[in-house]
C-alpha positions in Angstrom: 0.0 0.0 0.0 2.8 2.4 0.9 4.5 1.7 -2.5 1.2 2.3 -4.3 0.7 5.6 -2.4 4.2 6.7 -3.3 3.7 5.8 -6.9 0.4 7.8 -7.0 2.1 10.8 -5.4 5.0 10.6 -7.9 2.5 10.5 -10.9 0.5 13.3 -9.4 3.7 15.4 -8.9 4.9 14.6 -12.5 1.6 15.6 -13.9 1.7 18.8 -12.0 5.2 19.7 -13.3 4.0 18.9 -16.8 1.0 21.3 -16.4 3.3 24.1 -15.1 5.7 23.5 -18.0 2.8 23.8 -20.5 1.6 27.0 -18.8 5.1 28.5 -19.1 5.5 27.6 -22.7 2.1 28.9 -23.7 2.5 32.1 -21.8 6.0 32.8 -23.2 4.8 32.1 -26.7 1.8 34.4 -26.2 4.1 37.2 -24.9 6.5 36.8 -27.8 3.7 36.8 -30.4 1.8 39.7 -28.9 2.1 42.8 -31.2 0.2 45.3 -29.1 0.3 46.6 -25.5 -2.7 46.1 -23.2 -5.3 48.9 -22.9 -4.2 50.3 -19.6 -6.4 53.4 -20.0 -9.4 51.1 -20.1 -8.2 49.3 -17.0 -7.8 52.6 -15.2 -11.1 53.8 -16.4 -12.9 50.7 -15.0 -11.2 50.5 -11.7 -10.9 54.2 -10.9 -14.5 55.2 -11.8 -17.3 54.9 -9.2 -20.0 54.1 -11.7 -17.9 51.3 -13.2 -17.0 50.0 -9.8 -20.7 49.9 -8.7 -21.6 48.0 -11.9 -18.8 45.4 -11.1 -20.1 45.1 -7.5 -23.7 44.5 -8.7 -22.6 41.8 -11.1 -20.5 40.2 -8.4 -23.7 39.8 -6.4 -24.9 37.3 -9.0 -21.7 35.3 -8.8 -21.8 35.2 -5.0 -25.5 34.1 -4.8 -25.1 31.4 -7.4 -21.9 30.1 -5.7 -23.7 29.8 -2.4 -26.5 27.9 -4.1 -24.0 25.6 -5.7 -22.4 25.0 -2.2 -25.7 24.1 -0.7 -25.9 21.0 -2.9 -23.3 19.3 -0.7 -23.6 18.5 3.0 -21.6 20.4 5.5 -18.7 17.8 5.3 -17.3 19.2 8.6 -14.1 17.0 8.4 -12.8 19.3 5.7 -12.5 22.2 8.2 -11.2 20.5 11.3 -7.6 21.6 12.0 -5.0 19.0 12.6 -3.8 19.5 16.2 -0.1 19.1 15.3 0.1 21.0 12.1 -2.8 23.4 12.7 -4.1 23.1 9.2 -7.3 21.6 7.7 -8.0 19.7 4.5 -9.5 22.9 3.1 -6.3 24.8 4.0 -4.2 22.3 2.0 -6.6 22.5 -0.9 -6.4 26.3 -0.9 -2.6 26.3 -0.7 -2.1 24.0 -3.6 -4.8 25.6 -5.8 -3.4 29.1 -5.2 0.2 27.9 -5.8 -0.8 26.9 -9.3 -2.9 30.0 -9.9 0.0 32.1 -8.6 2.3 30.6 -11.2 -0.2 31.1 -13.9 -0.3 34.8 -13.0 -3.6 35.2 -11.2 -2.2 37.3 -8.4 -0.5 39.8 -10.7 -3.9 41.5 -10.8 -4.4 44.0 -8.1 -8.0 42.8 -7.7 -6.9 39.4 -6.5 -5.8 38.5 -3.0 -4.5 35.2 -1.7 -5.9 33.2 1.2 -2.6 31.4 1.6 0.3 33.9 1.6 2.8 31.0 1.5 1.5 30.0 -1.9 3.9 32.4 -3.6 5.3 30.6 -6.7 6.9 33.0 -9.2 4.5 33.8 -12.1 5.5 33.0 -15.6 4.6 36.5 -16.9 4.8 40.0 -15.6 2.1 42.7 -14.9 0.8 44.2 -18.1 -0.3 47.6 -16.7 1.3 49.8 -14.0 -0.5 49.6 -10.6 -3.3 52.0 -9.8 -3.4 51.4 -6.1 -1.1 53.4 -3.7 1.7 51.0 -2.6 1.3 51.4 1.2 -2.2 50.0 1.2 -2.3 47.9 -1.9 -1.7 44.6 -0.1 -4.3 45.0 2.6 -5.8 41.5 3.0 -8.9 40.5 5.1 -9.1 37.0 3.8 -8.5 35.5 7.3 -11.7 37.2 8.5 -13.6 36.1 5.3 -12.5 32.5 5.7 -13.5 32.5 9.4 -17.0 33.8 8.8 -17.5 31.5 5.8 -16.5 28.3 7.6 -17.9 29.0 11.1 -21.0 31.1 10.4 -22.2 30.8 6.8 -21.6 27.1 6.0 -23.7 25.8 8.9 -26.6 27.9 7.6 -26.5 26.9 4.0 -25.3 23.3 4.1 -27.3 20.4 5.5 -25.6 18.6 8.4 -23.9 15.5 7.2 -20.8 14.0 5.6 -20.2 12.7 2.0 -16.6 11.8 1.5 -17.2 11.0 -2.1 -17.7 14.7 -2.7 -14.9 16.2 -0.6 -13.0 17.5 -3.6 -16.0 19.1 -5.4 -17.0 20.6 -2.0 -13.5 22.1 -1.5 -13.5 23.4 -5.1 -16.8 25.1 -4.5 -15.7 26.5 -1.2 -12.6 28.1 -2.8 -14.7 29.6 -5.6 -17.1 31.1 -3.1 -14.3 32.4 -1.0 -12.5 34.0 -4.0 -15.8 35.6 -5.1 -16.3 37.1 -1.6 -12.7 38.2 -1.4 -12.8 39.9 -4.8 -15.9 41.8 -3.8 -14.6 43.0 -0.5 -11.1 43.9 -1.6 -12.5 46.0 -4.5 -13.0 48.4 -1.6 -9.3 49.5 -2.1 -10.2 50.8 -5.6 -13.4 52.5 -4.3 -11.3 54.2 -1.6 -8.6 55.3 -4.2 -11.3 56.7 -6.5 -13.1 58.6 -3.7 -9.7 60.0 -2.6 -9.0 61.2 -6.1 -12.4 62.9 -6.3 -11.9 64.9 -3.1 -8.2 64.9 -2.2 -8.3 67.9 0.1 -11.1 66.7 2.3 -9.6 63.2 2.6 -6.1 64.5 3.1 -7.1 66.5 6.2 -8.8 63.5 7.7 -6.0 61.1 6.9 -3.3 63.5 8.3 -5.4 63.6 11.6 -5.8 59.8 11.4 -9.5 60.6 12.0 -11.1 57.1 11.7 -14.5 58.3 12.7 -14.5 61.1 10.1 -13.3 58.9 7.4 -15.9 56.2 8.2 -18.6 58.8 8.0 -17.4 60.1 4.7 -17.2 56.5 3.3 -20.7 55.5 4.4 -23.8 55.9 2.4 -26.6 54.2 4.3 -29.1 54.5 1.4 -26.8 52.6 -0.9 -26.1 50.0 1.7 -29.9 49.4 2.2 -30.3 49.1 -1.5 -27.6 46.4 -1.7 -29.1 44.4 1.2 -32.5 44.4 -0.4 -31.2 43.6 -3.8 -29.1 40.6 -2.8 -32.1 39.2 -0.8 -34.3 39.5 -3.9 -31.7 37.9 -6.1 -31.4 35.0 -3.7 -35.2 34.7 -3.8 -35.3 34.6 -7.6 -32.2 32.5 -8.2 -33.1 30.1 -5.4 -36.1 28.6 -7.1 -36.3 26.2 -10.0 -38.0 27.8 -13.0 -41.5 26.4 -13.8 -41.7 24.4 -10.6 -43.8 24.7 -7.5 -42.8 28.0 -5.9 -43.9 26.8 -2.5 -40.8 24.6 -2.3 -38.1 25.9 0.1 -35.4 28.1 -1.3 -32.1 26.5 -2.1 -30.5 29.1 0.1 -32.7 31.2 2.4 -32.7 34.8 1.1 -32.4 36.2 4.6 -29.1 34.3 5.0 -27.6 36.1 2.0 -28.8 39.6 3.1 -27.5 39.0 6.6 -24.2 38.0 5.2 -24.0 41.3 3.4 -25.2 43.2 6.4 -22.9 41.5 9.0 -19.8 40.6 7.0 -19.5 41.8 3.4 -20.4 45.5 3.8 -18.5 45.9 7.2 -15.4 44.2 5.8 -15.5 46.3 2.6 -15.6 49.5 4.7 -12.8 48.1 6.8 -10.7 47.6 3.7 -11.5 51.1 2.5 -10.7 52.7 5.8 -7.4 50.8 6.2 -6.4 51.8 2.7 -7.1 55.5 3.2 -5.3 55.6 6.6 -2.1 54.6 4.6 -2.8 56.7 1.6 -0.3 59.4 2.5 2.3 57.0 3.9 5.5 57.4 1.8 7.8 55.4 4.0 6.1 52.2 5.1 6.2 49.0 3.0 3.0 47.4 1.9 1.6 45.2 4.6 -1.6 43.2 5.1 
């Protein structure tokens, strides 16, 4: 059995190296054959424009709701999230690390909109950034993924997944978990771009508050309760519409209770987004410190 396991591990590792090699070859060929530069003005126009950012956030609501519905197909599978007492990692942690390592090499985290859950998954990418950064360096790597992961595993999953265990579907469960986590992370950390855009629109007002490190004043300036109420109502309605099978008996229970989704936005998504915005602005004038989570 030990020999068989070793052989399987070797074959898996060999396949992985082959995959990485293919990615490198295709990326290098693509870079060599490219005859035009990326449209960086369009990139800046999307991520430094409040109207465009709001459109992105609204579309991301669909992604998040559908992902939670997909996760609800599987039971809780609690064993995936139990930490090993000696190593202090779970099966999900291992899955995230290995998945992000491959995605890192493929260049996913060259984008300022992407943030890792496993900071140790830092394999060098096979390409380089195609556009200069738009975020200010001191706050660009703010990362709240530890809080997102904690809420997802300990608060959200018990509400959307039926209690039970299905070890035949551990891998699909983990894959869906990571997709949901990355969707939530993308939405929340887009707050860095929102903060940069708002700063650029009113630099004098924000500069005074930042110099005073006035967290209360900055929070008040960042908060629009009317917009927040609209978001909460909209995601609850989307969960209600998406959570029913078309043309079937509408008296059936929702795949994910709409109130769970709106509560998630109220208690986690919106507060964490504002926390990202505030943390970014507090560092916006810092010219000496290195980027830190």
